[in-house]
C-alpha positions in Angstrom: 0.0 0.0 0.0 1.3 3.4 -0.8 2.2 5.7 2.1 -0.2 8.5 2.6 2.6 11.1 3.0 2.8 12.5 -0.5 5.9 14.7 0.3 7.9 11.7 1.4 6.8 9.7 -1.7 7.9 12.6 -3.9 11.3 12.8 -2.2 11.7 9.1 -2.7 10.8 9.4 -6.3 13.0 12.5 -6.8 16.1 10.7 -5.5 15.3 7.6 -7.4 15.1 9.5 -10.6 18.4 11.3 -10.0 20.2 8.1 -9.2 18.6 5.7 -11.7 21.1 6.5 -14.5 23.1 3.5 -13.6 23.9 0.3 -15.4 22.3 -3.0 -14.2 24.3 -4.2 -11.2 26.6 -7.2 -11.5 25.6 -10.1 -9.3 28.5 -9.6 -6.8 27.9 -6.0 -5.8 24.3 -5.9 -4.6 25.7 -5.7 -1.0 22.4 -6.7 0.6 24.0 -7.2 4.0 25.9 -3.9 4.0 29.3 -5.7 4.5 31.1 -4.1 1.6 32.0 -0.6 2.8 34.1 2.5 1.8 34.6 5.5 4.0 31.8 4.5 6.4 29.3 3.9 3.7 27.8 0.8 2.2 28.9 0.3 -1.4 26.0 0.6 -3.8 23.5 2.2 -1.4 22.1 5.8 -1.5 20.5 7.9 1.1 17.9 10.5 1.7 18.7 12.8 4.6 22.3 11.4 4.8 23.1 12.7 8.3 20.2 10.5 9.8 21.6 7.3 8.2 24.7 5.4 9.1 26.3 2.0 9.3 26.0 0.4 12.7 28.6 -2.1 13.9 27.1 -2.6 17.4 23.4 -3.4 16.6 23.5 -6.2 13.9 21.5 -9.2 13.0 24.6 -10.9 11.7 28.0 -10.0 10.2 29.8 -6.7 10.9 27.2 -4.0 10.0 23.5 -3.2 9.8 22.0 0.0 8.4 20.5 2.5 10.9 18.0 5.3 10.4 17.7 7.7 13.3 15.0 10.5 13.3 15.0 12.6 16.4 12.9 15.7 17.4 15.3 18.1 15.7 15.6 16.1 12.4 13.4 15.9 9.3 10.4 13.5 9.6 11.5 11.1 7.0 14.6 9.1 6.0 15.3 6.2 3.6 18.1 4.2 2.3 17.8 2.7 -1.1 19.5 1.0 -4.1 18.3 1.4 -7.7 18.6 -1.3 -10.3 18.0 -0.1 -13.8 16.8 -2.7 -16.4 14.0 -5.1 -17.1 13.6 -8.3 -15.0 11.8 -11.3 -16.5 9.4 -13.1 -14.1 6.0 -13.0 -12.4 6.9 -11.4 -9.1 9.8 -10.0 -7.1 10.2 -10.2 -3.3 12.3 -8.2 -1.0 12.9 -9.7 2.5 15.0 -8.7 5.4 15.3 -8.2 9.1 14.1 -5.0 10.9 14.6 -3.8 14.5 13.0 -0.7 15.8 13.3 1.6 18.8 10.5 4.0 19.9 9.1 4.5 16.4 6.3 7.0 16.7 4.3 9.5 14.6 4.8 7.3 11.6 6.2 3.9 10.8 9.2 1.8 9.7 9.4 -0.7 6.9 11.0 -2.2 3.9 10.1 -0.6 0.6 10.3 -1.4 -3.1 9.2 0.4 -6.3 8.8 -0.9 -9.8 9.1 1.9 -12.3 7.7 3.8 -14.2 4.8 4.0 -11.8 4.0 0.3 -12.0 3.9 -1.0 -8.4 5.0 0.2 -5.0 5.0 -1.1 -1.4 6.4 0.4 1.8 4.7 -1.7 4.4 2.4 1.2 5.3 -0.4 -1.1 6.1 1.7 -3.1 8.5 2.9 0.1 10.2 5.9 -1.0 12.3 5.9 1.2 15.4 7.3 1.2 18.9 10.2 -1.0 19.9 10.7 -4.4 18.3 13.5 -6.9 18.2 14.9 -8.3 15.0 12.1 -9.7 12.9 12.0 -10.9 9.3 9.6 -9.2 6.9 9.0 -9.4 3.2 7.1 -7.5 0.5 6.3 -8.7 -3.0 5.4 -6.9 -6.2 4.1 -8.2 -9.5 6.6 -7.9 -12.3 5.6 -6.3 -15.7 8.6 -7.2 -17.8 7.3 -5.4 -20.8 6.7 -2.0 -19.1 9.2 -1.9 -16.3 12.4 0.1 -16.5 13.8 -1.0 -13.1 13.3 -1.3 -9.4 14.5 0.5 -6.3 14.4 -1.0 -2.8 15.6 -0.4 0.7 14.3 0.7 4.1 12.2 3.7 5.1 11.4 5.4 8.4 8.7 8.1 8.7 8.1 10.0 11.9 10.5 9.7 14.9 12.6 7.0 16.4 15.2 4.5 15.1 15.2 1.5 12.8 17.9 -1.0 11.7 17.8 -3.2 8.6 20.0 -6.2 7.9 20.4 -9.3 5.8 18.2 -8.2 2.9 17.5 -10.7 0.1 15.8 -10.3 -3.3 14.2 -13.1 -5.2 12.4 -13.4 -8.5 9.9 -16.2 -8.6 11.8 -17.8 -5.7 15.3 -17.5 -7.4 18.0 -15.3 -5.9 18.5 -12.0 -7.8 22.1 -13.0 -8.5 20.7 -15.8 -10.7 18.5 -13.5 -12.7 19.5 -11.7 -15.9 18.7 -8.0 -15.9 18.1 -6.7 -19.4 19.8 -3.4 -19.9 17.6 -0.4 -20.6 17.7 1.8 -23.7 19.3 5.2 -23.2 15.8 6.8 -23.2 14.8 4.7 -20.3 17.7 5.9 -18.1 17.2 9.6 -18.8 15.2 10.9 -15.8 16.7 14.3 -15.4 13.4 16.1 -15.7 11.0 13.5 -14.2 10.5 15.7 -11.1 9.9 18.9 -13.1 10.9 20.9 -16.1 13.0 24.1 -16.0 10.1 25.9 -17.7 8.0 27.4 -15.0 6.5 30.4 -16.8 6.0 31.2 -20.4 5.1 34.5 -22.1 1.9 34.6 -24.2 2.9 37.2 -26.8 2.2 36.5 -30.4 5.9 35.7 -31.2 6.2 33.2 -28.4 2.9 31.5 -29.2 4.0 31.0 -32.8 7.3 29.5 -31.8 5.6 27.1 -29.4 3.2 26.1 -32.1 6.1 25.4 -34.5 7.9 23.5 -31.8 4.8 21.3 -31.3 4.9 20.5 -35.0 8.6 19.8 -35.2 8.8 17.9 -31.8 6.0 15.5 -32.8 7.3 15.0 -36.4 10.8 14.1 -35.1 9.3 11.8 -32.5 7.6 9.6 -35.0 9.9 10.1 -38.1 13.5 10.3 -36.9 15.2 6.9 -36.6 17.3 7.8 -33.6 14.2 8.7 -31.6 12.4 5.6 -32.8 15.4 3.5 -31.7 15.0 4.6 -28.0 18.2 6.7 -28.0 16.5 9.7 -26.6 13.9 10.4 -23.9 11.9 12.8 -26.1 10.1 14.4 -23.2 13.4 15.4 -21.7 14.8 16.6 -25.0 11.9 19.0 -25.3 12.9 20.6 -22.0 16.5 20.8 -23.2 15.9 22.6 -26.5 12.8 24.6 -25.8 14.4 27.3 -23.5 17.0 27.9 -26.2 14.4 28.3 -28.9 12.3 30.7 -26.8 15.3 32.8 -25.9 16.8 33.0 -29.4 16.5 35.9 -31.7 14.4 35.5 -34.8 17.6 35.1 -36.9 19.0 32.5 -34.5 15.9 30.3 -33.9 16.1 28.2 -37.1 19.8 27.7 -36.9 19.5 26.5 -33.3 16.9 24.0 -34.4 18.9 22.9 -37.4 22.1 22.3 -35.3 20.1 20.5 -32.6 18.4 18.1 -35.1 21.8 17.5 -36.8 23.1 16.1 -33.5 20.4 13.5 -33.2 22.1 11.1 -35.5 22.3 9.8 -39.0 19.3 9.2 -41.2 18.6 6.0 -43.1 18.7 6.1 -46.9 17.0 9.2 -48.1 14.5 9.0 -51.0 14.4 5.2 -50.6 10.8 4.4 -49.7 10.0 1.5 -47.4 7.3 0.2 -49.8 7.4 0.5 -53.5 3.7 1.6 -53.9 1.8 4.0 -51.8 -1.7 2.7 -51.3 -2.6 5.2 -48.6 -6.2 6.5 -48.6 -5.2 9.4 -46.3 -1.8 10.9 -46.8 0.4 12.4 -44.1 -0.2 16.2 -43.6 3.4 17.6 -43.6 2.8 20.6 -45.8 3.6 22.8 -42.8 7.3 22.0 -43.3 7.3 24.3 -46.4 4.6 26.7 -45.3 5.9 27.8 -41.8 8.5 30.3 -43.0 11.4 28.1 -41.8 14.8 28.8 -43.3 15.6 26.9 -46.5 18.2 24.9 -44.7 15.8 23.8 -41.9 13.1 22.9 -44.5 15.6 20.7 -46.4 16.6 19.0 -43.2 13.0 18.2 -42.2 12.2 17.0 -45.7 15.2 14.7 -45.7 13.9 13.2 -42.5 10.4 12.8 -44.1 11.9 11.1 -47.1 14.3 8.8 -45.2 13.7 5.1 -45.1 12.0 3.9 -41.9 11.9 0.4 -40.6 8.4 0.0 -39.0 9.3 -3.1 -37.0 10.3 -1.0 -34.0 9.5 2.4 -32.6 10.2 3.2 -29.0 7.1 5.3 -28.7 4.5 3.4 -30.7 3.9 -0.1 -31.9 1.3 -1.7 -34.0 -1.2 -3.9 -32.1 -2.4 -7.2 -33.2 -5.5 -5.5 -34.5 -3.4 -2.7 -36.3 -4.3 0.2 -34.0 -1.5 2.2 -32.3 -0.3 1.2 -28.9 1.6 4.2 -27.4 4.5 2.7 -25.4 7.0 4.2 -23.0 5.0 7.3 -22.3 5.7 8.4 -18.8 2.6 9.2 -16.7 4.2 11.6 -14.2 1.1 10.8 -12.1 2.6 12.4 -9.0 2.3 15.8 -10.8 -1.3 16.8 -9.9 -0.7 20.2 -11.4 2.4 20.1 -13.8 4.6 23.1 -14.4 4.3 25.1 -17.6 6.8 22.9 -19.5 4.9 19.7 -18.6 1.6 21.3 -19.5 3.0 22.0 -23.0 4.2 18.4 -23.1 0.6 17.2 -22.4 -0.6 19.2 -25.4 2.2 18.2 -27.7 1.9 14.5 -26.8 -1.8 14.3 -27.4 -1.9 16.5 -30.5 0.8 14.5 -32.3 -0.8 11.1 -31.4 -3.9 12.3 -33.1 -2.0 13.9 -35.9 -0.2 10.7 -36.9 -2.5 7.8 -35.6 -6.1 8.9 -35.4 -7.9 7.5 -38.5 -10.7 10.1 -38.4 -8.7 13.3 -38.3 -10.2 14.3 -41.7 -13.7 14.5 -40.3 -13.2 16.4 -37.1 -14.6 19.5 -38.8 -11.5 21.8 -38.5 -7.9 22.1 -39.4 -6.2 20.1 -36.7 -3.1 22.3 -36.8 -5.2 25.3 -35.7 -6.3 23.3 -32.6 -2.6 23.0 -31.6 -2.2 26.8 -32.0 -5.4 27.6 -30.1 -4.5 25.4 -27.1 -0.9 26.6 -26.6 -2.2 29.7 -24.8 -4.8 27.7 -22.9 -2.3 25.3 -21.5 0.1 28.0 -20.5 -2.7 29.9 -18.7 -4.1 26.9 -16.7 -3.8 28.2 -13.2 -4.4 25.1 -11.1 -5.0 21.4 -11.1 -8.7 21.6 -11.9 -8.2 24.0 -14.8 -5.4 21.8 -16.2 -7.5 18.7 -16.0 -10.6 20.3 -17.5 -8.4 21.5 -20.3 -7.4 17.9 -21.0 -11.1 16.9 -21.2 -11.8 19.9 -23.5 -8.9 19.0 -25.7 -10.0 15.3 -25.9 -13.4 16.5 -27.1 -12.0 18.4 -30.1 -11.8 15.1 -32.2 -15.5 14.4 -31.7 -15.1 10.8 -30.7 -17.2 9.2 -28.0 -14.4 6.9 -27.2 -12.5 10.0 -25.9 -13.7 10.0 -22.4 -11.2 10.9 -19.7 -10.2 9.0 -16.6 -8.6 10.8 -13.7 -7.0 8.5 -11.1 -7.5 11.2 -8.5 -10.9 12.6 -7.3 -10.4 16.0 -8.9 -12.7 15.6 -11.9 -15.0 13.3 -10.1 -15.7 15.8 -7.4 -16.1 18.6 -10.0 -18.8 16.6 -11.7 -20.4 15.8 -8.3 -19.8 13.1 -5.7 -23.6 12.7 -5.0 -26.3 11.4 -7.3 -30.0 11.6 -7.8 -31.5 8.1 -7.7 -32.7 8.4 -11.3 -31.5 7.7 -14.8 -32.2 10.3 -17.5 -32.4 10.1 -21.2 -33.0 13.0 -23.7 -36.4 12.1 -25.2 -38.0 14.4 -27.7 -35.2 16.8 -26.8 -35.9 16.9 -23.1 -34.2 15.2 -20.1 -36.7 12.6 -19.0 -36.7 10.2 -16.1 -36.8 6.8 -17.9 -35.6 4.6 -15.1 -34.4 4.5 -11.5 -30.9 3.8 -10.3 -32.4 3.0 -6.9 -36.1 2.4 -7.0 -36.7 2.7 -3.2 -34.9 6.0 -3.0 -36.5 7.4 -6.1 -40.0 6.5 -5.0 -39.2 7.9 -1.5 -38.3 11.2 -3.1 -41.4 11.2 -5.3 -39.8 10.7 -8.7 -41.9 9.1 -11.5 -41.0 7.8 -14.9 -41.7 10.4 -17.6 -40.8 13.4 -15.4 -39.2 16.1 -17.5 -36.6 18.1 -15.6 -36.5 21.8 -16.6 -34.5 23.4 -13.9 -32.1 22.4 -11.0 -31.3 24.9 -8.3 -32.4 27.8 -10.4 -30.3 26.7 -13.4 -32.1 25.9 -16.6 -31.4 22.6 -18.5 -30.2 24.6 -21.4 -27.6 26.4 -19.2 -26.6 23.0 -17.7 -26.0 21.6 -21.2 -24.0 24.7 -22.2 -21.8 24.2 -19.1 -21.0 20.6 -19.8 -20.7 20.8 -23.6 -17.0 21.6 -23.7 -16.3 18.8 -21.1 -18.2 16.0 -22.8 -16.3 14.3 -25.6 -18.9 13.1 -28.1 -19.1 11.9 -31.7 -22.4 13.7 -32.4 -25.3 15.6 -30.8 -27.1 12.5 -29.7 -24.2 11.0 -27.8 -23.4 14.5 -26.4 -26.9 14.6 -24.8 -26.6 10.9 -23.8 -23.5 11.7 -21.7 -24.6 15.1 -20.4 -27.7 13.3 -19.1 -25.4 11.3 -16.7 -23.9 14.6 -15.5 -27.3 16.3 -14.8 -28.0 13.7 -12.0 -24.7 14.5 -10.2 -24.2 17.1 -7.6 -22.3 18.0 -4.5 -25.4 19.3 -2.7 -27.4 17.0 -0.5 -30.8 18.6 -1.3 -31.8 20.1 -4.7 -34.7 22.2 -5.8 -35.9 20.9 -9.1 -38.6 22.0 -11.5 -40.3 19.3 -13.5 -43.1 18.8 -15.9 -45.4 15.8 -15.1 -48.5 15.1 -17.2 -48.2 18.6 -18.7 -48.2 20.1 -15.2 -45.3 22.1 -13.8 -44.0 21.1 -10.3 -41.3 22.4 -8.0 -39.9 20.0 -5.4 -37.0 19.4 -3.1 -35.2 16.1 -3.7 -32.3 14.3 -2.0 -29.1 13.2 -3.5 -27.0 10.3 -2.3 -23.4 9.3 -2.3 -22.5 6.8 -5.0 -22.0 4.1 -2.4 -25.5 4.5 -1.3 -26.9 3.7 -4.7 -26.7 -0.1 -5.5 -25.9 -1.2 -9.0 -29.2 -2.5 -10.3 -29.4 -4.4 -13.6 -31.6 -2.3 -15.8 -30.7 -3.6 -19.2 -34.0 -3.4 -21.0 -36.8 -6.0 -20.2 -34.8 -9.0 -19.3 -32.3 -10.0 -16.6 -31.7 -13.2 -18.7 -29.8 -13.2 -22.0 -32.7 -14.6 -23.9 -36.4 -15.5 -23.5 -39.7 -15.7 -25.3 -41.3 -12.3 -25.5 -44.4 -13.6 -27.3 -45.4 -17.1 -28.3 -43.6 -16.7 -31.6 -41.0 -14.0 -31.0 -37.7 -14.5 -29.1 -35.8 -11.8 -27.4 -32.0 -11.6 -26.9 -30.4 -9.2 -24.5 -27.0 -9.0 -26.2 -25.5 -7.2 -23.2 -25.7 -10.5 -21.3 -25.3 -13.0 -24.1 -22.3 -15.4 -23.9 -20.8 -17.6 -26.5 -21.6 -20.9 -24.7 -25.3 -20.0 -24.8 -25.6 -19.9 -28.6 -26.4 -23.6 -29.2 -29.3 -23.6 -26.7 -30.5 -20.2 -27.8 -30.9 -21.2 -31.4 -32.3 -24.6 -30.5 -35.0 -22.9 -28.4 -35.7 -20.3 -31.1 -35.3 -22.5 -34.2 -38.9 -22.3 -35.2 -39.5 -18.7 -34.0 -41.2 -16.4 -36.4 -38.7 -13.7 -35.4 -35.9 -12.8 -33.0 -35.3 -9.4 -31.5 -31.6 -8.8 -30.7 -31.3 -5.8 -28.4 -28.0 -3.7 -28.7 -29.0 -0.9 -26.4 -26.3 -2.1 -24.0 -22.6 -3.0 -23.7 -21.4 -6.2 -25.3 -20.3 -9.0 -22.9 -18.8 -11.5 -25.3 -17.5 -10.9 -28.8 -19.8 -12.9 -31.1 -19.6 -11.1 -34.4 -18.1 -14.2 -36.0 -19.8 -16.8 -33.8 -23.5 -15.9 -34.0 -23.6 -15.5 -37.8 -22.7 -19.2 -38.1 -26.3 -19.9 -37.2 -27.6 -17.4 -39.8 -25.4 -17.4 -43.0 -24.8 -20.3 -45.4 -21.5 -18.7 -46.6 -19.2 -15.9 -45.5 -20.4 -12.3 -46.0 -18.2 -9.2 -46.0 -19.4 -6.7 -43.4 -16.8 -4.1 -42.9 -13.2 -3.0 -43.5 -10.6 -1.2 -41.4 -8.7 2.0 -42.1 -5.4 1.5 -40.3 -2.2 3.5 -39.7 0.9 3.1 -41.7 3.8 2.8 -39.3 6.5 3.4 -41.9 4.7 6.7 -42.9 2.9 8.0 -39.7 -0.1 10.1 -40.6 -1.0 7.9 -43.6 -3.7 5.3 -43.5 -4.8 2.5 -45.8 -7.8 0.1 -46.1 -7.6 -3.5 -45.2 -9.4 -6.1 -47.2 -13.1 -6.5 -46.0 -13.6 -8.7 -43.0 -16.1 -11.6 -43.4 -18.5 -13.3 -41.0 -20.6 -16.5 -41.2 -19.5 -20.0 -42.3 -22.8 -21.8 -42.2 -21.6 -24.8 -40.2 -24.7 -25.1 -38.0 -28.4 -25.7 -38.7 -29.4 -22.3 -39.9 -32.1 -20.1 -38.5 -34.6 -19.1 -41.2 -36.8 -16.5 -39.5 -36.6 -12.8 -39.4 -34.3 -10.8 -37.0 -34.8 -7.3 -35.7 -31.7 -5.5 -34.5 -32.5 -2.7 -32.0 -30.0 0.1 -31.7 -29.9 3.7 -30.2 -27.3 6.1 -29.0 -26.2 3.6 -26.3 -25.1 1.2 -29.1 -21.4 2.0 -29.2 -18.1 0.5 -30.3 -18.3 -3.3 -30.2 -22.1 -3.2 -30.3 -21.9 -1.2 -33.5 -19.4 -3.7 -34.9 -21.7 -6.6 -34.0 -24.7 -4.8 -35.6 -22.8 -4.5 -38.9 -22.0 -8.2 -38.8 -25.5 -9.4 -38.0 -27.0 -7.0 -40.6 -25.5 -9.2 -43.4 -28.3 -11.7 -42.6 -30.8 -11.1 -45.5 -33.8 -11.4 -43.3 -32.6 -8.8 -40.7 -33.5 -5.2 -40.3 -32.1 -2.5 -38.0 -34.7 -0.5 -36.0 -34.4 2.4 -33.5 -32.2 5.5 -33.8 -28.7 6.2 -35.0 -26.0 4.5 -32.9 -23.1 6.3 -31.2 -20.8 6.6 -34.1 -17.7 5.6 -32.2 -16.4 2.2 -33.5 -13.0 0.5 -33.7 -10.4 -0.7 -31.2 -9.2 2.1 -29.0 -5.7 3.6 -28.4 -5.0 4.8 -24.9 -3.1 8.0 -24.1 -1.7 9.1 -20.8 -1.2 12.8 -20.0 1.3 14.2 -17.5 -0.5 13.8 -14.1 -1.7 10.3 -15.0 -5.0 11.4 -16.6 -5.9 9.0 -19.4 -8.0 9.3 -22.5 -8.5 7.2 -25.6 -9.5 7.5 -29.3 -10.8 5.2 -31.9 -7.6 3.7 -33.3 -9.2 1.9 -36.3 -11.4 3.4 -38.9 -14.5 1.3 -39.4 -16.2 1.4 -42.8 -18.7 -0.7 -44.8 -17.1 -2.8 -47.5 -18.2 -0.2 -50.1 -16.3 2.5 -48.2 -19.3 4.1 -46.5 -18.4 5.6 -43.1 -19.7 4.9 -39.6 -17.8 7.3 -37.4 -19.8 10.3 -36.1 -22.8 9.1 -38.2 -23.4 5.8 -36.5 -25.3 2.8 -37.8 -28.3 4.2 -39.6 -31.5 2.2 -38.9 -33.7 0.8 -41.7 -36.7 1.7 -39.5 -36.4 4.8 -37.3 -38.4 4.7 -34.1 -37.7 6.8 -31.0 -39.3 6.7 -27.5 -41.8 9.4 -26.5 -42.3 11.0 -23.2 -45.8 9.7 -23.1 -44.5 6.1 -23.7 -41.9 6.3 -21.0 -44.5 7.6 -18.5 -46.7 4.7 -19.4 -43.9 2.2 -19.0 -43.8 1.3 -22.7 -40.8 0.3 -24.8 -42.0 1.7 -28.0 -39.0 0.6 -30.1 -39.4 -3.0 -29.0 -43.1 -2.9 -29.6 -42.6 -1.7 -33.1 -39.9 -4.4 -33.8 -42.4 -7.1 -32.6 -45.1 -5.6 -34.8 -42.9 -5.8 -37.9 -41.7 -9.3 -37.1 -45.3 -10.5 -36.8 -46.3 -9.3 -40.2 
């Protein structure tokens, strides 16, 4: 468990970063019992608050020395001793064990500690809380290993508060084997560069026109080099750190010096591969890389030629330190440091957040051509915004706003702290809202008992909350609700309307055409149990009439398909309800009960990793092999704005069945495997990493799946407890 003292954690991290630039240790110099010494220090060990730590030759578990940490009334409240090991360790888990003795530990605790970087796992025995006076006792802590992501470990002893502790006879094992028997794979140079991991040298930035233009150009060049220059792709440079090395020089340079500084800096990065030797002989890209800015940014001729040479150099797409192609072809952004201890990053890191996200979209988002604006102008607009963000909340709201610029409902933001959660509201009304006929309507209860206690009824239309009109609430949340289109925007704003930090709200509603004003209660999230409200059925399938079967695809599992189609084999029709989230991927399995031969149902638009920013179409994907007894009746596929991503993918696959029809309203328009992005501060977002198109090239993003039969709920129907879309589907199936 992580210690609650953030200051001590930050000191620990700071020292770890500064001392982590070391080679993997040889097996004979770990010095885990502190017996190898020089000038009263244990070889290989480092200290925080050095004057409070020392070797002790009188109090030992065995051998000649132990390590002692002493914190008295006139000393700082924290001390630690540690050893960093840079490199990747293969295995499932790593264990640190050792003996601890304490004397009058108070106002804190003593323990062993171990960290796996970057920000993967951490344990300092906080939950055990060694206090008081104890004799030598053996303790151990274990962390899971992530061999693909880790860059190293650090370990040692820690004392927070006052008192004394001794540690001795440490041992490290990996899956039960001593660390001396384990190969530590050396890091790349980029892994070991941690100079700026505790902060950049850029604390304030001017916002005059000249500075903003330079920062805009730096964002373009920095991202281009990140994904195009072979030295950066090889992991030779920590590209975050390089930004903080070159940016101050660019900002301080005169207009005449700026381009020369950039040229000379880029020249030091290393040799290019063969220039004008394309990786593939024929460019089949549907979308071409947007690099016209190289010749339209008033750069010097020399700098332009240099950048164009990098563009035209041969790139080997098999390895790039910062991005790799997933098994499904979308981009996986690797080795991006989260800096999640920076709740409110300094100005340099705030710029890094913008540059990182903007360039990931620039080179790997397949729908950049339909966001409705020149993406480069978004970069320019947000430079000033990120510089001016005054606190943690403003910074994190800006991350949400930026994520919304691409109009992708996959782009929601996750904050590992409570900052954004509390801003949206930590309390909830016990109701679920949907925008029906353009109005926020109570269509269900998240907690029926609480909702009925507060007098809510299905069909209630909310018009005002605490004196604020619904239109004003929508206006407030629009910039902070990433959405593919207007209907998903309202879908997600509806979830925000029911959140608050007030315990009692005054709401105005319309019920049966009558206006009412009432006081209602809100409840903490933990007070509202998760109730299963997926449409009409808590089961995955059932008879809804004597001749019509109903399938709740949000609960359907692969192993249920044989019994489902056996039960419904003579059904006149089957309703498959996609107004939910998919549980199992069945886009290839279920059509085996429908189609006698394979049918193409979509194709992907995927990134080219040898020419970032370019995209090409795959061959169409097919579904259905006709290996089972085929169902011969009709199928209704119900969709609405809640039908998103995998549910849209499944709808496209099932729609190939000739006797199917899609009914409801347009789906979310956010399909395709997602690529995740982490910002400085640990906030995460995503975007649709694959373009999803029909075999004929017709798009789905932002448009959604368009129904064959459009049917939408009405306020009257909700108040009466009707599912009008389902009723219409049954009516059509019965014809």
